[in-house]
C-alpha positions in Angstrom: 30.1 -127.2 -26.1 28.8 -130.4 -27.6 28.2 -131.7 -24.1 26.2 -128.6 -23.2 24.1 -129.0 -26.3 23.5 -132.6 -25.6 22.5 -131.9 -22.0 20.1 -129.1 -23.0 18.6 -131.3 -25.6 18.0 -134.0 -23.0 15.9 -131.6 -20.9 12.3 -132.1 -22.0 10.4 -129.0 -22.9 7.1 -128.2 -21.1 4.3 -129.8 -23.1 2.3 -127.3 -25.2 -0.9 -128.2 -23.4 0.7 -127.2 -20.1 1.6 -123.7 -21.1 -0.5 -120.6 -20.6 -1.3 -118.7 -23.7 -0.4 -115.0 -23.1 -3.3 -113.7 -25.2 -5.8 -115.9 -23.2 -4.1 -114.8 -19.9 -4.5 -111.1 -20.7 -8.1 -111.6 -21.8 -8.8 -113.6 -18.6 -7.3 -110.9 -16.4 -9.5 -108.3 -18.0 -12.5 -110.6 -17.3 -11.4 -111.0 -13.7 -11.3 -107.2 -13.3 -14.9 -107.0 -14.7 -16.0 -109.6 -12.2 -14.4 -107.5 -9.5 -16.6 -104.5 -10.5 -19.7 -106.6 -10.6 -19.2 -108.2 -7.1 -18.0 -104.9 -5.6 -21.3 -103.3 -6.6 -23.3 -105.8 -4.5 -22.1 -104.0 -1.3 -20.6 -100.7 -2.5 -23.8 -98.7 -1.8 -24.5 -100.2 1.6 -22.5 -97.7 3.6 -23.8 -94.7 1.5 -27.6 -95.3 1.5 -28.3 -92.3 3.7 -26.4 -90.0 1.3 -28.2 -91.5 -1.7 -31.5 -91.2 0.1 -30.9 -87.5 0.8 -29.7 -86.9 -2.8 -32.8 -88.5 -4.4 -35.3 -87.4 -1.8 -36.3 -91.0 -1.1 -38.3 -92.2 1.9 -36.9 -94.7 4.5 -39.1 -97.5 3.0 -37.9 -96.8 -0.6 -34.1 -96.5 -0.2 -33.4 -100.2 0.7 -34.6 -101.0 -2.8 -31.4 -99.5 -4.2 -29.7 -102.7 -2.7 -32.6 -105.1 -3.0 -33.3 -104.4 -6.7 -29.7 -105.2 -7.6 -29.7 -108.5 -5.6 -33.0 -109.8 -6.9 -32.0 -109.2 -10.5 -28.5 -110.5 -10.1 -29.6 -113.8 -8.5 -31.8 -114.5 -11.6 -29.0 -113.9 -14.1 -26.3 -115.9 -12.3 -27.8 -119.4 -13.1 -29.0 -118.2 -16.6 -25.5 -117.2 -17.6 -24.5 -120.8 -18.2 -27.0 -121.2 -20.9 -26.2 -117.8 -22.4 -22.4 -118.5 -22.6 -23.1 -121.9 -24.3 -25.5 -120.4 -26.8 -23.6 -117.1 -27.6 -20.0 -118.0 -26.4 -18.0 -116.6 -23.6 -16.9 -113.6 -25.7 -20.3 -112.3 -26.5 -21.9 -113.1 -23.1 -19.1 -111.4 -21.1 -18.6 -108.4 -23.4 -22.3 -107.6 -23.6 -22.7 -108.1 -19.8 -19.8 -105.8 -19.1 -20.9 -103.2 -21.5 -24.4 -103.2 -20.2 -23.2 -103.1 -16.6 -21.1 -100.1 -17.4 -23.9 -98.2 -19.2 -26.3 -98.9 -16.3 -23.6 -97.7 -13.8 -23.5 -94.4 -15.7 -27.3 -94.1 -15.6 -27.3 -94.9 -11.9 -24.9 -92.0 -11.3 -27.3 -89.7 -13.3 -30.5 -90.8 -11.6 -32.6 -87.9 -10.3 -35.3 -89.8 -8.4 -35.6 -93.1 -6.5 -37.7 -94.7 -9.2 -35.1 -94.2 -11.8 -32.4 -95.5 -9.5 -34.3 -98.7 -8.7 -34.9 -99.5 -12.4 -31.2 -98.8 -13.3 -29.9 -100.8 -10.3 -32.1 -103.7 -11.3 -30.8 -103.6 -14.8 -27.3 -103.2 -13.6 -27.6 -106.3 -11.4 -29.3 -108.4 -14.1 -26.9 -107.6 -16.9 -23.8 -107.5 -14.8 -24.6 -110.8 -13.1 -23.5 -112.7 -16.2 -19.9 -111.8 -15.6 -19.3 -113.6 -12.4 -20.0 -117.3 -13.3 -18.5 -116.7 -16.8 -15.2 -115.9 -15.2 -15.3 -119.0 -13.0 -16.1 -121.2 -16.0 -13.3 -119.7 -18.0 -10.8 -120.3 -15.2 -11.5 -124.1 -15.3 -11.8 -124.6 -19.1 -9.2 -122.3 -20.6 -6.2 -123.1 -18.5 -4.4 -126.4 -17.9 -5.2 -128.3 -14.7 -1.6 -127.9 -13.6 -2.1 -124.1 -13.5 -5.1 -124.2 -11.3 -3.0 -123.4 -8.1 -2.2 -120.1 -9.9 -5.5 -119.3 -11.4 -7.9 -120.4 -8.6 -6.4 -118.1 -5.9 -6.8 -115.2 -8.3 -10.6 -115.6 -8.8 -11.0 -116.7 -5.2 -9.4 -113.5 -4.0 -11.6 -111.3 -6.2 -14.8 -113.2 -5.3 -14.2 -112.7 -1.6 -12.2 -109.5 -1.4 -14.7 -107.4 -3.5 -17.7 -107.9 -1.1 -15.5 -107.6 1.9 -14.1 -104.1 1.0 -17.3 -103.0 -0.8 -18.8 -101.0 2.1 -15.4 -99.5 2.9 -14.8 -98.3 -0.7 -18.3 -97.0 -0.9 -18.0 -95.0 2.3 -14.7 -93.5 1.3 -15.9 -92.5 -2.2 -19.0 -90.9 -0.8 -17.1 -89.0 1.9 -14.3 -87.7 -0.4 -16.5 -87.0 -3.5 -20.2 -87.8 -3.6 -22.5 -90.8 -3.9 -22.6 -90.4 -7.7 -18.9 -91.5 -7.8 -20.0 -95.0 -6.5 -21.3 -95.6 -10.0 -19.2 -93.3 -12.2 -16.0 -95.0 -11.1 -17.1 -98.1 -13.1 -17.4 -96.3 -16.4 -13.9 -96.0 -17.7 -12.7 -99.4 -16.4 -15.9 -100.9 -17.7 -15.3 -99.5 -21.2 -11.7 -100.8 -21.3 -12.7 -104.3 -20.1 -15.6 -104.5 -22.6 -13.2 -103.6 -25.5 -10.5 -106.0 -24.3 -12.8 -109.0 -23.8 -14.5 -108.4 -27.1 -11.2 -108.2 -28.9 -9.1 -110.8 -27.1 -11.5 -113.5 -25.8 -11.8 -116.5 -28.2 -12.2 -119.3 -25.8 -15.1 -121.0 -27.5 -17.7 -120.9 -30.2 -21.4 -120.1 -30.0 -24.0 -122.8 -30.3 -27.1 -121.0 -31.6 -29.0 -124.2 -32.0 -29.7 -124.1 -28.3 -32.0 -121.2 -28.9 -34.4 -123.4 -30.9 -35.8 -125.0 -27.8 -35.4 -122.0 -25.4 -37.5 -122.7 -22.3 -39.4 -119.5 -21.6 -41.5 -121.1 -19.0 -38.4 -122.3 -17.2 -36.9 -118.8 -17.3 -40.0 -117.0 -16.0 -40.6 -119.6 -13.2 -36.9 -119.4 -12.2 -37.1 -115.6 -12.1 -40.2 -115.8 -9.9 -38.7 -118.5 -7.7 -35.3 -116.8 -7.0 -36.5 -113.2 -7.2 -39.4 -113.7 -4.8 -37.1 -115.7 -2.4 -34.5 -113.0 -2.4 -37.2 -110.3 -1.6 -38.6 -112.4 1.3 -35.1 -113.0 2.7 -34.2 -109.3 2.4 -37.4 -107.9 3.8 -38.5 -110.6 6.2 -36.2 -109.8 9.2 -37.2 -106.1 9.1 -41.0 -106.8 9.2 -41.3 -109.8 11.5 -41.6 -112.2 8.5 -45.1 -113.3 7.7 -46.7 -110.6 9.7 -45.9 -108.4 6.7 -48.3 -109.1 3.8 -45.7 -108.5 1.0 -43.3 -111.0 2.6 -46.0 -113.6 2.9 -47.1 -113.1 -0.7 -43.6 -113.3 -2.0 -42.9 -116.4 -0.1 -46.0 -118.1 -1.6 -45.0 -116.9 -5.1 -41.5 -118.3 -4.5 -42.9 -121.7 -3.6 -45.1 -121.7 -6.7 -42.3 -120.6 -8.9 -40.0 -123.2 -7.5 -42.5 -126.0 -8.1 -42.9 -125.0 -11.8 -39.2 -124.4 -12.2 -38.1 -127.8 -10.9 -40.9 -129.5 -12.9 -39.6 -127.8 -16.1 -36.0 -128.7 -15.3 -36.9 -132.3 -15.1 -39.1 -132.5 -18.1 -38.0 -129.8 -20.7 -36.1 -130.9 -23.7 -33.5 -128.2 -23.2 -33.9 -126.9 -19.6 -32.9 -123.4 -18.8 -30.6 -124.8 -16.0 -29.2 -128.3 -16.0 -29.2 -129.6 -12.5 -27.5 -132.8 -13.6 -24.2 -131.3 -12.2 -25.5 -132.0 -8.7 -25.2 -135.8 -9.4 -21.5 -135.3 -9.2 -20.6 -135.8 -5.5 -17.7 -133.3 -5.6 -19.8 -130.6 -7.2 -22.7 -131.2 -4.8 -20.3 -131.1 -1.8 -18.5 -128.0 -3.1 -21.8 -126.2 -3.7 -22.9 -127.0 -0.1 -19.7 -125.6 1.3 -20.1 -122.6 -1.0 -23.5 -121.9 0.6 -21.8 -122.0 4.0 -19.0 -119.8 2.8 -21.6 -117.3 1.7 -22.9 -117.1 5.2 -19.4 -116.4 6.5 -18.5 -114.0 3.8 -21.6 -111.8 3.7 -22.6 -112.4 7.3 -19.3 -111.2 8.8 -19.0 -108.4 6.3 -22.3 -107.2 7.7 -21.7 -107.8 11.4 -18.3 -106.1 12.0 -19.3 -102.7 10.4 -22.6 -102.7 12.2 -20.9 -103.1 15.6 -18.4 -100.4 14.8 -21.2 -98.1 13.6 -23.9 -98.7 16.2 -21.8 -99.4 19.3 -18.5 -97.5 18.7 -20.0 -94.7 16.6 -17.5 -94.9 13.8 -18.0 -93.1 10.5 -17.5 -94.8 7.1 -13.8 -93.8 6.9 -13.0 -95.1 10.4 -14.8 -98.4 9.6 -12.8 -98.7 6.4 -9.5 -98.2 8.2 -10.4 -100.7 10.9 -11.6 -103.3 8.4 -8.6 -102.9 6.2 -6.8 -105.7 8.1 -9.1 -108.4 6.6 -8.4 -107.3 3.0 -4.6 -107.3 3.6 -4.7 -110.8 5.1 -6.8 -112.1 2.2 -4.3 -110.6 -0.3 -1.4 -112.2 1.5 -3.0 -115.6 2.0 -4.1 -116.1 -1.7 -0.7 -117.2 -3.0 -0.1 -119.4 0.1 -3.5 -121.1 -0.5 -2.5 -121.8 -4.1 0.8 -123.4 -3.0 -1.0 -125.5 -0.4 -3.6 -126.6 -2.8 -0.8 -128.1 -5.0 0.8 -130.0 -2.2 -1.8 -131.2 0.4 -5.3 -132.7 0.5 -7.6 -129.7 -0.2 -10.1 -131.1 2.4 -7.6 -130.3 5.1 -7.5 -126.7 3.9 -11.3 -126.4 4.1 -11.3 -127.9 7.6 -8.6 -125.4 8.6 -10.6 -122.5 7.1 -13.9 -123.5 8.7 -12.2 -123.9 12.1 -10.5 -120.5 11.6 -14.0 -119.1 11.0 -15.2 -120.8 14.2 -12.3 -119.4 16.2 -12.9 -116.0 14.8 -16.6 -116.0 15.8 -15.9 -117.7 19.2 -13.5 -114.9 20.2 -16.2 -112.4 19.2 -18.7 -114.0 21.6 -16.8 -112.1 24.4 -17.4 -108.7 22.7 -18.1 -105.8 24.9 -19.0 -102.2 24.2 -15.4 -101.0 24.5 -13.8 -103.4 22.1 -11.8 -101.4 19.5 -9.3 -102.0 16.8 -6.9 -104.1 18.8 -9.6 -106.2 20.4 -11.0 -107.2 17.0 -7.6 -107.5 15.3 -7.2 -111.2 15.7 -10.7 -112.0 14.6 -10.2 -109.9 11.5 -6.9 -111.7 10.7 -8.6 -115.1 11.2 -11.5 -114.0 9.0 -9.2 -112.9 6.1 -7.0 -116.1 6.2 -10.0 -118.4 6.6 -11.9 -116.9 3.6 -9.0 -117.7 1.3 -8.3 -121.1 2.8 -11.9 -122.0 2.1 -12.7 -120.3 -1.2 -9.8 -121.7 -3.2 -10.2 -125.4 -2.4 -14.0 -125.3 -2.4 -14.1 -123.9 -6.0 -11.7 -126.6 -7.1 -13.7 -129.4 -5.4 -16.8 -128.1 -7.1 -15.6 -127.1 -10.6 -12.0 -128.4 -10.9 -12.9 -132.0 -11.6 -15.9 -131.6 -14.0 -15.7 -132.2 -17.7 -15.3 -128.9 -19.6 -18.7 -129.1 -21.4 -20.4 -129.1 -18.0 -18.5 -126.3 -16.3 -20.4 -123.3 -17.8 -23.7 -124.5 -16.4 -22.2 -125.7 -13.1 -20.4 -122.4 -12.6 -23.7 -120.5 -12.5 -25.1 -122.9 -9.9 -22.0 -122.8 -7.8 -22.0 -119.0 -7.6 -25.8 -119.0 -7.0 -25.3 -121.2 -4.0 -22.8 -118.7 -2.5 -25.2 -115.8 -3.0 -28.1 -117.7 -1.6 -26.0 -118.6 1.4 -25.3 -115.0 1.9 -29.0 -114.1 1.6 -30.2 -116.8 4.0 -27.3 -116.1 6.4 -28.2 -112.4 6.6 -31.9 -113.1 7.0 -31.1 -115.5 9.9 -28.6 -113.1 11.5 -31.0 -110.1 11.4 -33.8 -112.2 12.8 -31.7 -113.6 15.6 -30.3 -110.1 16.4 -33.8 -108.6 16.6 -35.3 -111.5 18.7 -32.4 -111.8 21.1 -32.1 -108.0 21.5 -35.7 -107.9 22.6 -35.1 -110.8 25.0 -32.0 -109.4 26.6 -33.6 -105.9 26.9 -36.6 -107.5 28.8 -34.2 -109.4 31.1 -32.1 -106.3 31.7 -35.3 -104.4 32.5 -36.2 -106.9 35.1 -32.8 -106.5 36.7 -32.8 -102.7 36.7 -35.3 -102.0 39.4 -35.3 -99.3 42.0 -35.2 -101.8 44.9 -31.6 -102.7 44.2 -28.9 -100.6 45.8 -26.6 -100.8 42.9 -29.2 -99.5 40.5 -30.0 -96.5 42.8 -26.3 -95.8 43.3 -25.7 -95.8 39.5 -28.7 -93.6 39.1 -27.6 -91.0 41.7 -24.0 -90.9 40.2 -25.3 -90.3 36.7 -27.8 -87.7 37.9 -25.0 -85.8 39.6 -23.3 -85.6 36.3 -26.4 -83.9 34.8 -26.9 -81.6 37.8 -26.1 -78.5 35.7 -29.2 -79.1 33.6 -31.5 -78.4 36.6 -35.0 -80.0 36.4 -34.1 -81.9 33.2 -31.4 -83.9 35.1 -33.9 -86.6 36.1 -35.2 -87.2 32.6 -31.7 -87.1 31.1 -30.5 -89.7 33.7 -33.3 -92.1 32.9 -32.8 -91.6 29.1 -29.1 -92.4 29.6 -29.9 -95.5 31.6 -32.3 -96.7 28.9 -29.7 -96.1 26.3 -27.1 -98.1 28.2 -29.6 -101.0 28.5 -30.3 -101.0 24.8 -26.6 -100.9 24.0 -25.9 -103.9 26.3 -28.9 -105.8 25.0 -27.6 -105.2 21.4 -24.1 -106.4 22.3 -25.5 -109.5 24.1 -27.5 -110.3 20.9 -24.3 -109.9 18.9 -22.6 -112.4 21.1 -25.5 -114.9 20.6 -25.2 -114.5 16.8 -21.4 -115.1 16.9 -22.0 -118.2 19.1 -24.5 -119.6 16.6 -22.1 -119.0 13.7 -19.3 -120.7 15.8 -21.5 -123.8 16.1 -22.3 -123.8 12.4 -18.6 -123.6 11.3 -17.3 -126.2 13.7 -20.1 -128.7 12.9 -19.6 -128.2 9.1 -15.8 -128.8 9.5 -16.6 -132.3 10.5 -18.8 -132.9 7.4 -15.7 -132.6 5.1 -14.7 -136.1 5.9 -17.8 -137.4 4.2 -16.5 -135.8 1.0 -14.3 -137.9 -1.3 -10.8 -136.6 -2.0 -11.2 -135.0 -5.4 -9.3 -136.7 -8.2 -8.4 -134.6 -11.2 -10.4 -135.6 -14.3 -11.9 -134.0 -17.3 -10.2 -131.6 -19.7 -8.8 -128.2 -19.3 -7.0 -125.7 -21.3 -9.0 -126.4 -24.4 -11.8 -124.2 -23.8 -13.7 -125.6 -26.7 -16.4 -127.5 -25.0 -19.8 -126.1 -25.0 
């Protein structure tokens, strides 16, 4: 008995600084769920815009603003959240953001016209945008560094899974209930999360002295810079860029706002955003890879459903069922990524993830009009695994080695880079799709001429199928041929986009060797720095 006692006494207990406080863990999990709602709402309406348009009596030009208003407002709040959490504390910043987001979700569900919806969506995106970087900052300041392999996959999974399944969730909710449920579903969870975070979060203290030198010029110029840029990136591809006056004007305003913003950042006594974090090579590299990850995350989340909708004719439910594979793979890969992060050089994980993205998009360059679930199964698996293999180590390279007092500001910048990557990526993707589709359609038109025997044979065979329609058979045959040409031009353009993304991911995988292997430094687990 004495021997057993002596033996147990000889086993050192885990240091107090290396333990996870249960109260903080519960509070953090509540914050993570709030972040999930905020990120999900970026994409949740995308599959249901036609139903919202019909319900609100909106025009085709007005309805995209349900999405655009949210994105513009959110992209302004994300970098601002670092200042707010330092000035008012994590508790107040997150609780107010969550409560405001919940209230605006309720108002969105009660909107009776498009103008109300646009205003409510803008406020929802602006207020709710404060939740996302606040959670990332908490993850790297509240918990010990030794626990990052557990915490990082958690926030990485939420940050990538939410936008991935957003269109699917939105389509299913609209089909089973109505578009109002897209917003009402946030209300009860939002109230619970708001109460829990206000009651349990005590990670840090406010520093109201920061408000004494609040840079209003910096805030307004940042809003103009980022908001106008987001508008131009959203609307440019649909209006042939600068041929549209509003896109040209917004681009000019963005440049002006950017010049004023960067001048204020470099000269103001207390800048609204501190860009000093970019002087850290790990953070700068992590942010650059976060930008590329945004292209892969939002670009592929957009491309796969578009193919299934336009080419295969799937409805929202069928698209959701087909895309479910990616979400499952992400969920299963998250704990594996956490374990790998603790045992190998994280740079190898990023290389593996980027090459996985490249293989995914390379396989899709062979896409044809009859590809279905099983043909895109392997690309979906690669996409889900690659997202987690990239997201977890990238966030650790960027934020995991910073001193605690710099993380709140840096978290906003890191998340902003991912969102901007998504916006830039989607703008490029849509532009390339439009241009290459026109090019392929013109080339196909040159090939389909009546002097070719194969064309005439196809025409006669198709016309025979429409023979029961009498005189209309000729017109129906020609319309069908034109439809086939447009479909094939669209698919060829898709293949071009996937090839472009393959080149991007493969080239970027080589850039990782210019990044220093991150060494753990700074604090963690204290949560007191601000």
